[in-house]
mmJSON file of the N, C-alpha and C atoms, coordinates in Angstrom:
{"data_MODEL":{"atom_site":{
"group_PDB":["ATOM","ATOM","ATOM","ATOM","ATOM","ATOM","ATOM","ATOM","ATOM","ATOM","ATOM","ATOM","ATOM","ATOM","ATOM","ATOM","ATOM","ATOM","ATOM","ATOM","ATOM","ATOM","ATOM","ATOM","ATOM","ATOM","ATOM","ATOM","ATOM","ATOM","ATOM","ATOM","ATOM","ATOM","ATOM","ATOM","ATOM","ATOM","ATOM","ATOM","ATOM","ATOM","ATOM","ATOM","ATOM","ATOM","ATOM","ATOM","ATOM","ATOM","ATOM","ATOM","ATOM","ATOM","ATOM","ATOM","ATOM","ATOM","ATOM","ATOM","ATOM","ATOM","ATOM","ATOM","ATOM","ATOM","ATOM","ATOM","ATOM","ATOM","ATOM","ATOM","ATOM","ATOM","ATOM","ATOM","ATOM","ATOM","ATOM","ATOM","ATOM","ATOM","ATOM","ATOM","ATOM","ATOM","ATOM","ATOM","ATOM","ATOM","ATOM","ATOM","ATOM","ATOM","ATOM","ATOM","ATOM","ATOM","ATOM","ATOM","ATOM","ATOM","ATOM","ATOM","ATOM","ATOM","ATOM","ATOM","ATOM","ATOM","ATOM","ATOM","ATOM","ATOM","ATOM","ATOM","ATOM","ATOM","ATOM","ATOM","ATOM","ATOM","ATOM","ATOM","ATOM","ATOM","ATOM","ATOM","ATOM","ATOM","ATOM","ATOM","ATOM","ATOM","ATOM","ATOM","ATOM","ATOM","ATOM","ATOM","ATOM","ATOM","ATOM","ATOM","ATOM","ATOM","ATOM","ATOM","ATOM","ATOM","ATOM","ATOM","ATOM","ATOM","ATOM","ATOM","ATOM","ATOM","ATOM","ATOM","ATOM","ATOM","ATOM","ATOM","ATOM","ATOM","ATOM","ATOM","ATOM","ATOM","ATOM","ATOM","ATOM","ATOM","ATOM","ATOM","ATOM","ATOM","ATOM","ATOM","ATOM","ATOM","ATOM","ATOM","ATOM","ATOM","ATOM","ATOM","ATOM","ATOM","ATOM","ATOM","ATOM","ATOM","ATOM","ATOM","ATOM","ATOM","ATOM","ATOM","ATOM","ATOM","ATOM","ATOM","ATOM","ATOM","ATOM","ATOM","ATOM","ATOM","ATOM","ATOM","ATOM","ATOM","ATOM","ATOM","ATOM","ATOM","ATOM","ATOM","ATOM","ATOM","ATOM","ATOM","ATOM","ATOM","ATOM","ATOM"],
"id":[1,2,3,4,5,6,7,8,9,10,11,12,13,14,15,16,17,18,19,20,21,22,23,24,25,26,27,28,29,30,31,32,33,34,35,36,37,38,39,40,41,42,43,44,45,46,47,48,49,50,51,52,53,54,55,56,57,58,59,60,61,62,63,64,65,66,67,68,69,70,71,72,73,74,75,76,77,78,79,80,81,82,83,84,85,86,87,88,89,90,91,92,93,94,95,96,97,98,99,100,101,102,103,104,105,106,107,108,109,110,111,112,113,114,115,116,117,118,119,120,121,122,123,124,125,126,127,128,129,130,131,132,133,134,135,136,137,138,139,140,141,142,143,144,145,146,147,148,149,150,151,152,153,154,155,156,157,158,159,160,161,162,163,164,165,166,167,168,169,170,171,172,173,174,175,176,177,178,179,180,181,182,183,184,185,186,187,188,189,190,191,192,193,194,195,196,197,198,199,200,201,202,203,204,205,206,207,208,209,210,211,212,213,214,215,216,217,218,219,220,221,222,223,224,225,226,227,228],
"type_symbol":["N","C","C","N","C","C","N","C","C","N","C","C","N","C","C","N","C","C","N","C","C","N","C","C","N","C","C","N","C","C","N","C","C","N","C","C","N","C","C","N","C","C","N","C","C","N","C","C","N","C","C","N","C","C","N","C","C","N","C","C","N","C","C","N","C","C","N","C","C","N","C","C","N","C","C","N","C","C","N","C","C","N","C","C","N","C","C","N","C","C","N","C","C","N","C","C","N","C","C","N","C","C","N","C","C","N","C","C","N","C","C","N","C","C","N","C","C","N","C","C","N","C","C","N","C","C","N","C","C","N","C","C","N","C","C","N","C","C","N","C","C","N","C","C","N","C","C","N","C","C","N","C","C","N","C","C","N","C","C","N","C","C","N","C","C","N","C","C","N","C","C","N","C","C","N","C","C","N","C","C","N","C","C","N","C","C","N","C","C","N","C","C","N","C","C","N","C","C","N","C","C","N","C","C","N","C","C","N","C","C","N","C","C","N","C","C","N","C","C","N","C","C","N","C","C","N","C","C"],
"label_atom_id":["N","CA","C","N","CA","C","N","CA","C","N","CA","C","N","CA","C","N","CA","C","N","CA","C","N","CA","C","N","CA","C","N","CA","C","N","CA","C","N","CA","C","N","CA","C","N","CA","C","N","CA","C","N","CA","C","N","CA","C","N","CA","C","N","CA","C","N","CA","C","N","CA","C","N","CA","C","N","CA","C","N","CA","C","N","CA","C","N","CA","C","N","CA","C","N","CA","C","N","CA","C","N","CA","C","N","CA","C","N","CA","C","N","CA","C","N","CA","C","N","CA","C","N","CA","C","N","CA","C","N","CA","C","N","CA","C","N","CA","C","N","CA","C","N","CA","C","N","CA","C","N","CA","C","N","CA","C","N","CA","C","N","CA","C","N","CA","C","N","CA","C","N","CA","C","N","CA","C","N","CA","C","N","CA","C","N","CA","C","N","CA","C","N","CA","C","N","CA","C","N","CA","C","N","CA","C","N","CA","C","N","CA","C","N","CA","C","N","CA","C","N","CA","C","N","CA","C","N","CA","C","N","CA","C","N","CA","C","N","CA","C","N","CA","C","N","CA","C","N","CA","C","N","CA","C","N","CA","C","N","CA","C","N","CA","C"],
"label_alt_id":[null,null,null,null,null,null,null,null,null,null,null,null,null,null,null,null,null,null,null,null,null,null,null,null,null,null,null,null,null,null,null,null,null,null,null,null,null,null,null,null,null,null,null,null,null,null,null,null,null,null,null,null,null,null,null,null,null,null,null,null,null,null,null,null,null,null,null,null,null,null,null,null,null,null,null,null,null,null,null,null,null,null,null,null,null,null,null,null,null,null,null,null,null,null,null,null,null,null,null,null,null,null,null,null,null,null,null,null,null,null,null,null,null,null,null,null,null,null,null,null,null,null,null,null,null,null,null,null,null,null,null,null,null,null,null,null,null,null,null,null,null,null,null,null,null,null,null,null,null,null,null,null,null,null,null,null,null,null,null,null,null,null,null,null,null,null,null,null,null,null,null,null,null,null,null,null,null,null,null,null,null,null,null,null,null,null,null,null,null,null,null,null,null,null,null,null,null,null,null,null,null,null,null,null,null,null,null,null,null,null,null,null,null,null,null,null,null,null,null,null,null,null,null,null,null,null,null,null],
"label_comp_id":["MET","MET","MET","ASP","ASP","ASP","ILE","ILE","ILE","GLU","GLU","GLU","LYS","LYS","LYS","LEU","LEU","LEU","TRP","TRP","TRP","ASP","ASP","ASP","ARG","ARG","ARG","LEU","LEU","LEU","GLU","GLU","GLU","PRO","PRO","PRO","GLU","GLU","GLU","THR","THR","THR","ARG","ARG","ARG","GLN","GLN","GLN","TRP","TRP","TRP","LEU","LEU","LEU","LEU","LEU","LEU","ASP","ASP","ASP","ASN","ASN","ASN","PRO","PRO","PRO","GLY","GLY","GLY","CYS","CYS","CYS","ARG","ARG","ARG","ILE","ILE","ILE","LEU","LEU","LEU","PRO","PRO","PRO","ARG","ARG","ARG","ALA","ALA","ALA","VAL","VAL","VAL","VAL","VAL","VAL","ALA","ALA","ALA","ALA","ALA","ALA","ILE","ILE","ILE","THR","THR","THR","LYS","LYS","LYS","ALA","ALA","ALA","THR","THR","THR","GLY","GLY","GLY","ALA","ALA","ALA","GLN","GLN","GLN","LEU","LEU","LEU","GLU","GLU","GLU","GLN","GLN","GLN","ASP","ASP","ASP","ARG","ARG","ARG","HIS","HIS","HIS","GLY","GLY","GLY","GLU","GLU","GLU","THR","THR","THR","VAL","VAL","VAL","LEU","LEU","LEU","SER","SER","SER","PRO","PRO","PRO","SER","SER","SER","ASP","ASP","ASP","CYS","CYS","CYS","ASP","ASP","ASP","PHE","PHE","PHE","ILE","ILE","ILE","ARG","ARG","ARG","THR","THR","THR","ALA","ALA","ALA","ALA","ALA","ALA","HIS","HIS","HIS","LEU","LEU","LEU","GLN","GLN","GLN","ASP","ASP","ASP","ALA","ALA","ALA","HIS","HIS","HIS","SER","SER","SER","HIS","HIS","HIS","LYS","LYS","LYS","SER","SER","SER","PRO","PRO","PRO"],
"label_asym_id":["A","A","A","A","A","A","A","A","A","A","A","A","A","A","A","A","A","A","A","A","A","A","A","A","A","A","A","A","A","A","A","A","A","A","A","A","A","A","A","A","A","A","A","A","A","A","A","A","A","A","A","A","A","A","A","A","A","A","A","A","A","A","A","A","A","A","A","A","A","A","A","A","A","A","A","A","A","A","A","A","A","A","A","A","A","A","A","A","A","A","A","A","A","A","A","A","A","A","A","A","A","A","A","A","A","A","A","A","A","A","A","A","A","A","A","A","A","A","A","A","A","A","A","A","A","A","A","A","A","A","A","A","A","A","A","A","A","A","A","A","A","A","A","A","A","A","A","A","A","A","A","A","A","A","A","A","A","A","A","A","A","A","A","A","A","A","A","A","A","A","A","A","A","A","A","A","A","A","A","A","A","A","A","A","A","A","A","A","A","A","A","A","A","A","A","A","A","A","A","A","A","A","A","A","A","A","A","A","A","A","A","A","A","A","A","A","A","A","A","A","A","A","A","A","A","A","A","A"],
"label_entity_id":["1","1","1","1","1","1","1","1","1","1","1","1","1","1","1","1","1","1","1","1","1","1","1","1","1","1","1","1","1","1","1","1","1","1","1","1","1","1","1","1","1","1","1","1","1","1","1","1","1","1","1","1","1","1","1","1","1","1","1","1","1","1","1","1","1","1","1","1","1","1","1","1","1","1","1","1","1","1","1","1","1","1","1","1","1","1","1","1","1","1","1","1","1","1","1","1","1","1","1","1","1","1","1","1","1","1","1","1","1","1","1","1","1","1","1","1","1","1","1","1","1","1","1","1","1","1","1","1","1","1","1","1","1","1","1","1","1","1","1","1","1","1","1","1","1","1","1","1","1","1","1","1","1","1","1","1","1","1","1","1","1","1","1","1","1","1","1","1","1","1","1","1","1","1","1","1","1","1","1","1","1","1","1","1","1","1","1","1","1","1","1","1","1","1","1","1","1","1","1","1","1","1","1","1","1","1","1","1","1","1","1","1","1","1","1","1","1","1","1","1","1","1","1","1","1","1","1","1"],
"label_seq_id":[1,1,1,2,2,2,3,3,3,4,4,4,5,5,5,6,6,6,7,7,7,8,8,8,9,9,9,10,10,10,11,11,11,12,12,12,13,13,13,14,14,14,15,15,15,16,16,16,17,17,17,18,18,18,19,19,19,20,20,20,21,21,21,22,22,22,23,23,23,24,24,24,25,25,25,26,26,26,27,27,27,28,28,28,29,29,29,30,30,30,31,31,31,32,32,32,33,33,33,34,34,34,35,35,35,36,36,36,37,37,37,38,38,38,39,39,39,40,40,40,41,41,41,42,42,42,43,43,43,44,44,44,45,45,45,46,46,46,47,47,47,48,48,48,49,49,49,50,50,50,51,51,51,52,52,52,53,53,53,54,54,54,55,55,55,56,56,56,57,57,57,58,58,58,59,59,59,60,60,60,61,61,61,62,62,62,63,63,63,64,64,64,65,65,65,66,66,66,67,67,67,68,68,68,69,69,69,70,70,70,71,71,71,72,72,72,73,73,73,74,74,74,75,75,75,76,76,76],
"pdbx_PDB_ins_code":[null,null,null,null,null,null,null,null,null,null,null,null,null,null,null,null,null,null,null,null,null,null,null,null,null,null,null,null,null,null,null,null,null,null,null,null,null,null,null,null,null,null,null,null,null,null,null,null,null,null,null,null,null,null,null,null,null,null,null,null,null,null,null,null,null,null,null,null,null,null,null,null,null,null,null,null,null,null,null,null,null,null,null,null,null,null,null,null,null,null,null,null,null,null,null,null,null,null,null,null,null,null,null,null,null,null,null,null,null,null,null,null,null,null,null,null,null,null,null,null,null,null,null,null,null,null,null,null,null,null,null,null,null,null,null,null,null,null,null,null,null,null,null,null,null,null,null,null,null,null,null,null,null,null,null,null,null,null,null,null,null,null,null,null,null,null,null,null,null,null,null,null,null,null,null,null,null,null,null,null,null,null,null,null,null,null,null,null,null,null,null,null,null,null,null,null,null,null,null,null,null,null,null,null,null,null,null,null,null,null,null,null,null,null,null,null,null,null,null,null,null,null,null,null,null,null,null,null],
"Cartn_x":[-45.351,-45.443,-45.049,-44.072,-43.519,-42.86,-41.822,-41.084,-40.546,-40.241,-39.712,-40.697,-41.995,-43.015,-43.229,-42.957,-43.153,-41.905,-40.767,-39.459,-39.391,-39.809,-39.695,-40.614,-41.598,-42.521,-42.091,-41.056,-40.587,-39.773,-39.833,-38.998,-37.534,-36.61,-35.188,-34.693,-35.197,-34.755,-35.177,-36.359,-36.856,-36.053,-35.807,-34.971,-33.591,-33.016,-31.683,-31.682,-32.726,-32.803,-32.803,-33.595,-33.655,-32.3,-31.611,-30.295,-29.248,-29.396,-28.455,-28.71,-29.876,-30.277,-30.751,-29.889,-30.338,-30.65,-30.208,-30.487,-31.75,-32.402,-33.601,-34.753,-35.368,-36.501,-37.827,-37.77,-38.983,-38.818,-39.704,-39.62,-40.235,-39.529,-40.077,-41.277,-42.076,-43.289,-43.009,-41.925,-41.628,-41.399,-40.736,-40.486,-41.789,-42.589,-43.892,-44.754,-44.766,-45.559,-45.064,-43.746,-43.185,-43.551,-43.53,-43.899,-45.378,-46.22,-47.655,-47.95,-47.297,-47.512,-47.105,-45.971,-45.459,-46.225,-46.725,-47.301,-48.798,-49.34,-50.744,-51.009,-49.966,-50.103,-50.4,-51.346,-51.656,-50.894,-49.845,-49.005,-49.57,-49.392,-49.815,-48.888,-49.498,-48.718,-49.074,-48.081,-48.362,-48.926,-49.145,-49.774,-48.912,-47.632,-46.725,-46.587,-47.288,-47.212,-46.027,-45.396,-44.242,-44.696,-43.906,-44.21,-43.056,-43.378,-42.364,-42.171,-40.916,-40.599,-40.62,-41.069,-41.043,-39.612,-39.305,-37.966,-37.628,-38.601,-38.313,-38.046,-38.743,-38.451,-37.029,-36.64,-35.289,-34.239,-34.483,-33.545,-33.407,-34.528,-34.493,-33.679,-33.903,-33.198,-31.704,-31.356,-29.933,-29.265,-29.945,-29.383,-29.209,-30.212,-30.118,-28.985,-28.834,-27.76,-26.398,-26.293,-25.034,-24.689,-25.683,-25.442,-25.043,-25.692,-25.335,-23.913,-23.566,-22.227,-21.175,-21.435,-20.504,-20.362,-21.474,-21.442,-20.682,-20.846,-20.184,-18.689,-18.232,-16.8,-16.094,-16.809,-16.195,-15.181,-14.154,-13.167,-13.725,-13.39,-13.914,-13.373],
"Cartn_y":[-0.005,-1.095,-0.627,0.24,0.733,-0.399,-0.955,-2.085,-1.747,-0.475,-0.084,-0.41,-0.191,-0.474,-1.972,-2.763,-4.209,-4.951,-4.289,-4.916,-5.825,-5.339,-6.103,-7.315,-7.369,-8.504,-9.574,-9.28,-10.247,-11.351,-12.525,-13.633,-13.278,-13.761,-13.458,-13.826,-14.917,-15.341,-14.332,-13.769,-12.779,-11.49,-11.052,-9.856,-10.067,-11.254,-11.525,-11.519,-12.064,-12.054,-10.616,-9.764,-8.36,-7.682,-7.982,-7.394,-7.91,-9.16,-9.752,-9.273,-8.673,-8.218,-6.76,-5.854,-4.475,-3.702,-4.182,-3.488,-3.973,-4.961,-5.537,-4.543,-4.27,-3.34,-4.078,-5.334,-6.137,-7.399,-7.575,-8.738,-9.956,-11.085,-12.317,-12.822,-13.663,-14.2,-14.828,-15.596,-16.282,-15.281,-14.177,-13.157,-12.43,-12.123,-11.491,-12.39,-13.689,-14.637,-14.684,-14.652,-14.69,-13.424,-12.274,-11.016,-11.037,-11.492,-11.569,-12.527,-13.677,-14.67,-14.122,-13.439,-12.945,-11.734,-10.899,-9.625,-9.512,-10.334,-10.211,-9.075,-8.356,-7.237,-7.767,-7.157,-7.514,-6.552,-7.049,-6.215,-6.143,-5.014,-4.867,-5.719,-6.605,-7.534,-7.375,-7.667,-7.669,-9.03,-9.248,-10.499,-11.727,-11.51,-12.615,-12.862,-12.076,-12.219,-11.494,-10.638,-9.881,-8.5,-7.897,-6.576,-5.636,-4.455,-3.433,-2.611,-2.451,-1.66,-0.171,0.632,2.083,2.579,3.791,4.343,4.398,4.725,4.787,3.389,2.36,0.99,0.601,0.936,0.625,1.334,2.606,3.361,2.715,2.319,1.689,0.406,-0.437,-1.716,-1.488,-0.544,-0.254,0.255,1.119,1.639,0.514,-0.337,-1.464,-2.407,-2.665,-3.547,-2.92,-1.619,-0.914,-0.966,-0.749,-0.792,-2.188,-3.21,-4.578,-4.886,-4.454,-4.691,-3.986,-2.734,-1.99,-2.646,-3.142,-3.79,-5.1,-5.872,-7.175,-7.051,-5.881,-5.693,-4.926,-4.66,-3.974,-4.874,-4.274,-5.035,-5.348,-6.515,-6.869,-5.994],
"Cartn_z":[25.254,26.209,27.602,27.72,28.98,29.769,29.182,29.77,31.158,31.394,32.708,33.822,33.58,34.6,34.792,33.759,33.838,34.309,34.278,34.484,35.707,36.852,38.103,38.138,37.243,37.212,36.207,35.418,34.417,35.068,34.464,34.925,34.667,35.501,35.294,33.892,33.337,32.002,30.936,31.095,30.137,30.248,31.477,31.666,31.065,31.283,30.756,29.232,28.611,27.151,26.649,27.293,26.888,27.075,28.18,28.428,27.433,27.028,26.061,24.636,24.4,23.061,23.106,23.607,23.815,22.535,21.389,20.136,19.45,20.036,19.436,19.503,18.349,18.304,18.184,17.739,17.589,18.429,19.401,20.284,19.608,19.637,19.074,19.889,19.253,19.899,21.254,21.364,22.63,23.763,23.462,24.481,24.821,23.8,24.035,24.922,24.63,25.428,26.866,27.062,28.421,29.197,28.533,29.184,29.558,28.645,28.915,30.054,30.051,31.116,32.476,32.536,33.82,34.336,33.424,33.86,33.634,32.757,32.403,31.426,31.055,30.119,28.72,28.06,26.679,25.773,25.149,24.305,22.897,22.27,20.883,20.019,19.227,18.416,16.944,16.093,14.663,14.273,13.011,12.58,12.821,13.139,13.435,14.941,15.746,17.194,17.809,17.019,17.512,17.975,18.858,19.394,19.095,18.586,18.316,19.586,19.992,21.182,20.841,21.785,21.61,21.816,21.349,21.597,23.089,23.939,25.382,25.953,25.432,25.862,25.463,24.243,23.766,24.614,24.938,25.776,27.149,27.748,29.068,29.031,28.03,27.934,27.698,26.821,26.583,27.851,28.59,29.841,30.857,30.993,31.931,31.533,30.238,29.766,30.044,29.813,30.074,31.563,32.42,33.861,34.312,33.757,34.111,33.662,32.463,31.924,32.78,33.16,33.993,35.36,35.908,37.22,37.166,36.104,36.005,35.744,35.291,35.034,36.145,37.235,38.379,39.057,39.55,40.315,41.697,42.26,43.592,44.685],
"occupancy":[1.0,1.0,1.0,1.0,1.0,1.0,1.0,1.0,1.0,1.0,1.0,1.0,1.0,1.0,1.0,1.0,1.0,1.0,1.0,1.0,1.0,1.0,1.0,1.0,1.0,1.0,1.0,1.0,1.0,1.0,1.0,1.0,1.0,1.0,1.0,1.0,1.0,1.0,1.0,1.0,1.0,1.0,1.0,1.0,1.0,1.0,1.0,1.0,1.0,1.0,1.0,1.0,1.0,1.0,1.0,1.0,1.0,1.0,1.0,1.0,1.0,1.0,1.0,1.0,1.0,1.0,1.0,1.0,1.0,1.0,1.0,1.0,1.0,1.0,1.0,1.0,1.0,1.0,1.0,1.0,1.0,1.0,1.0,1.0,1.0,1.0,1.0,1.0,1.0,1.0,1.0,1.0,1.0,1.0,1.0,1.0,1.0,1.0,1.0,1.0,1.0,1.0,1.0,1.0,1.0,1.0,1.0,1.0,1.0,1.0,1.0,1.0,1.0,1.0,1.0,1.0,1.0,1.0,1.0,1.0,1.0,1.0,1.0,1.0,1.0,1.0,1.0,1.0,1.0,1.0,1.0,1.0,1.0,1.0,1.0,1.0,1.0,1.0,1.0,1.0,1.0,1.0,1.0,1.0,1.0,1.0,1.0,1.0,1.0,1.0,1.0,1.0,1.0,1.0,1.0,1.0,1.0,1.0,1.0,1.0,1.0,1.0,1.0,1.0,1.0,1.0,1.0,1.0,1.0,1.0,1.0,1.0,1.0,1.0,1.0,1.0,1.0,1.0,1.0,1.0,1.0,1.0,1.0,1.0,1.0,1.0,1.0,1.0,1.0,1.0,1.0,1.0,1.0,1.0,1.0,1.0,1.0,1.0,1.0,1.0,1.0,1.0,1.0,1.0,1.0,1.0,1.0,1.0,1.0,1.0,1.0,1.0,1.0,1.0,1.0,1.0,1.0,1.0,1.0,1.0,1.0,1.0,1.0,1.0,1.0,1.0,1.0,1.0],
"B_iso_or_equiv":[0.0,0.0,0.0,0.0,0.0,0.0,0.0,0.0,0.0,0.0,0.0,0.0,0.0,0.0,0.0,0.0,0.0,0.0,0.0,0.0,0.0,0.0,0.0,0.0,0.0,0.0,0.0,0.0,0.0,0.0,0.0,0.0,0.0,0.0,0.0,0.0,0.0,0.0,0.0,0.0,0.0,0.0,0.0,0.0,0.0,0.0,0.0,0.0,0.0,0.0,0.0,0.0,0.0,0.0,0.0,0.0,0.0,0.0,0.0,0.0,0.0,0.0,0.0,0.0,0.0,0.0,0.0,0.0,0.0,0.0,0.0,0.0,0.0,0.0,0.0,0.0,0.0,0.0,0.0,0.0,0.0,0.0,0.0,0.0,0.0,0.0,0.0,0.0,0.0,0.0,0.0,0.0,0.0,0.0,0.0,0.0,0.0,0.0,0.0,0.0,0.0,0.0,0.0,0.0,0.0,0.0,0.0,0.0,0.0,0.0,0.0,0.0,0.0,0.0,0.0,0.0,0.0,0.0,0.0,0.0,0.0,0.0,0.0,0.0,0.0,0.0,0.0,0.0,0.0,0.0,0.0,0.0,0.0,0.0,0.0,0.0,0.0,0.0,0.0,0.0,0.0,0.0,0.0,0.0,0.0,0.0,0.0,0.0,0.0,0.0,0.0,0.0,0.0,0.0,0.0,0.0,0.0,0.0,0.0,0.0,0.0,0.0,0.0,0.0,0.0,0.0,0.0,0.0,0.0,0.0,0.0,0.0,0.0,0.0,0.0,0.0,0.0,0.0,0.0,0.0,0.0,0.0,0.0,0.0,0.0,0.0,0.0,0.0,0.0,0.0,0.0,0.0,0.0,0.0,0.0,0.0,0.0,0.0,0.0,0.0,0.0,0.0,0.0,0.0,0.0,0.0,0.0,0.0,0.0,0.0,0.0,0.0,0.0,0.0,0.0,0.0,0.0,0.0,0.0,0.0,0.0,0.0,0.0,0.0,0.0,0.0,0.0,0.0],
"pdbx_formal_charge":[null,null,null,null,null,null,null,null,null,null,null,null,null,null,null,null,null,null,null,null,null,null,null,null,null,null,null,null,null,null,null,null,null,null,null,null,null,null,null,null,null,null,null,null,null,null,null,null,null,null,null,null,null,null,null,null,null,null,null,null,null,null,null,null,null,null,null,null,null,null,null,null,null,null,null,null,null,null,null,null,null,null,null,null,null,null,null,null,null,null,null,null,null,null,null,null,null,null,null,null,null,null,null,null,null,null,null,null,null,null,null,null,null,null,null,null,null,null,null,null,null,null,null,null,null,null,null,null,null,null,null,null,null,null,null,null,null,null,null,null,null,null,null,null,null,null,null,null,null,null,null,null,null,null,null,null,null,null,null,null,null,null,null,null,null,null,null,null,null,null,null,null,null,null,null,null,null,null,null,null,null,null,null,null,null,null,null,null,null,null,null,null,null,null,null,null,null,null,null,null,null,null,null,null,null,null,null,null,null,null,null,null,null,null,null,null,null,null,null,null,null,null,null,null,null,null,null,null],
"auth_seq_id":[1,1,1,2,2,2,3,3,3,4,4,4,5,5,5,6,6,6,7,7,7,8,8,8,9,9,9,10,10,10,11,11,11,12,12,12,13,13,13,14,14,14,15,15,15,16,16,16,17,17,17,18,18,18,19,19,19,20,20,20,21,21,21,22,22,22,23,23,23,24,24,24,25,25,25,26,26,26,27,27,27,28,28,28,29,29,29,30,30,30,31,31,31,32,32,32,33,33,33,34,34,34,35,35,35,36,36,36,37,37,37,38,38,38,39,39,39,40,40,40,41,41,41,42,42,42,43,43,43,44,44,44,45,45,45,46,46,46,47,47,47,48,48,48,49,49,49,50,50,50,51,51,51,52,52,52,53,53,53,54,54,54,55,55,55,56,56,56,57,57,57,58,58,58,59,59,59,60,60,60,61,61,61,62,62,62,63,63,63,64,64,64,65,65,65,66,66,66,67,67,67,68,68,68,69,69,69,70,70,70,71,71,71,72,72,72,73,73,73,74,74,74,75,75,75,76,76,76],
"auth_comp_id":["MET","MET","MET","ASP","ASP","ASP","ILE","ILE","ILE","GLU","GLU","GLU","LYS","LYS","LYS","LEU","LEU","LEU","TRP","TRP","TRP","ASP","ASP","ASP","ARG","ARG","ARG","LEU","LEU","LEU","GLU","GLU","GLU","PRO","PRO","PRO","GLU","GLU","GLU","THR","THR","THR","ARG","ARG","ARG","GLN","GLN","GLN","TRP","TRP","TRP","LEU","LEU","LEU","LEU","LEU","LEU","ASP","ASP","ASP","ASN","ASN","ASN","PRO","PRO","PRO","GLY","GLY","GLY","CYS","CYS","CYS","ARG","ARG","ARG","ILE","ILE","ILE","LEU","LEU","LEU","PRO","PRO","PRO","ARG","ARG","ARG","ALA","ALA","ALA","VAL","VAL","VAL","VAL","VAL","VAL","ALA","ALA","ALA","ALA","ALA","ALA","ILE","ILE","ILE","THR","THR","THR","LYS","LYS","LYS","ALA","ALA","ALA","THR","THR","THR","GLY","GLY","GLY","ALA","ALA","ALA","GLN","GLN","GLN","LEU","LEU","LEU","GLU","GLU","GLU","GLN","GLN","GLN","ASP","ASP","ASP","ARG","ARG","ARG","HIS","HIS","HIS","GLY","GLY","GLY","GLU","GLU","GLU","THR","THR","THR","VAL","VAL","VAL","LEU","LEU","LEU","SER","SER","SER","PRO","PRO","PRO","SER","SER","SER","ASP","ASP","ASP","CYS","CYS","CYS","ASP","ASP","ASP","PHE","PHE","PHE","ILE","ILE","ILE","ARG","ARG","ARG","THR","THR","THR","ALA","ALA","ALA","ALA","ALA","ALA","HIS","HIS","HIS","LEU","LEU","LEU","GLN","GLN","GLN","ASP","ASP","ASP","ALA","ALA","ALA","HIS","HIS","HIS","SER","SER","SER","HIS","HIS","HIS","LYS","LYS","LYS","SER","SER","SER","PRO","PRO","PRO"],
"auth_asym_id":["A","A","A","A","A","A","A","A","A","A","A","A","A","A","A","A","A","A","A","A","A","A","A","A","A","A","A","A","A","A","A","A","A","A","A","A","A","A","A","A","A","A","A","A","A","A","A","A","A","A","A","A","A","A","A","A","A","A","A","A","A","A","A","A","A","A","A","A","A","A","A","A","A","A","A","A","A","A","A","A","A","A","A","A","A","A","A","A","A","A","A","A","A","A","A","A","A","A","A","A","A","A","A","A","A","A","A","A","A","A","A","A","A","A","A","A","A","A","A","A","A","A","A","A","A","A","A","A","A","A","A","A","A","A","A","A","A","A","A","A","A","A","A","A","A","A","A","A","A","A","A","A","A","A","A","A","A","A","A","A","A","A","A","A","A","A","A","A","A","A","A","A","A","A","A","A","A","A","A","A","A","A","A","A","A","A","A","A","A","A","A","A","A","A","A","A","A","A","A","A","A","A","A","A","A","A","A","A","A","A","A","A","A","A","A","A","A","A","A","A","A","A","A","A","A","A","A","A"],
"auth_atom_id":["N","CA","C","N","CA","C","N","CA","C","N","CA","C","N","CA","C","N","CA","C","N","CA","C","N","CA","C","N","CA","C","N","CA","C","N","CA","C","N","CA","C","N","CA","C","N","CA","C","N","CA","C","N","CA","C","N","CA","C","N","CA","C","N","CA","C","N","CA","C","N","CA","C","N","CA","C","N","CA","C","N","CA","C","N","CA","C","N","CA","C","N","CA","C","N","CA","C","N","CA","C","N","CA","C","N","CA","C","N","CA","C","N","CA","C","N","CA","C","N","CA","C","N","CA","C","N","CA","C","N","CA","C","N","CA","C","N","CA","C","N","CA","C","N","CA","C","N","CA","C","N","CA","C","N","CA","C","N","CA","C","N","CA","C","N","CA","C","N","CA","C","N","CA","C","N","CA","C","N","CA","C","N","CA","C","N","CA","C","N","CA","C","N","CA","C","N","CA","C","N","CA","C","N","CA","C","N","CA","C","N","CA","C","N","CA","C","N","CA","C","N","CA","C","N","CA","C","N","CA","C","N","CA","C","N","CA","C","N","CA","C","N","CA","C","N","CA","C","N","CA","C","N","CA","C","N","CA","C","N","CA","C","N","CA","C"],
"pdbx_PDB_model_num":[1,1,1,1,1,1,1,1,1,1,1,1,1,1,1,1,1,1,1,1,1,1,1,1,1,1,1,1,1,1,1,1,1,1,1,1,1,1,1,1,1,1,1,1,1,1,1,1,1,1,1,1,1,1,1,1,1,1,1,1,1,1,1,1,1,1,1,1,1,1,1,1,1,1,1,1,1,1,1,1,1,1,1,1,1,1,1,1,1,1,1,1,1,1,1,1,1,1,1,1,1,1,1,1,1,1,1,1,1,1,1,1,1,1,1,1,1,1,1,1,1,1,1,1,1,1,1,1,1,1,1,1,1,1,1,1,1,1,1,1,1,1,1,1,1,1,1,1,1,1,1,1,1,1,1,1,1,1,1,1,1,1,1,1,1,1,1,1,1,1,1,1,1,1,1,1,1,1,1,1,1,1,1,1,1,1,1,1,1,1,1,1,1,1,1,1,1,1,1,1,1,1,1,1,1,1,1,1,1,1,1,1,1,1,1,1,1,1,1,1,1,1,1,1,1,1,1,1]
}}}
């Protein structure tokens, strides 16, 4: 899917869901629909409408979640 290239086009709620669920390897239909709506990208889906993330997509999301977590715990 290459979530890194789509990241800036995602709605904030979708990005937050991904950051809140960094270990998720299979995206639920609602998240797939939100990504498609925001980006126009046609994601490969299984018969349930879910999309399996590639290892590089998972790495990107985990890194983004880690950076967000580190940023939110910084002292003012």
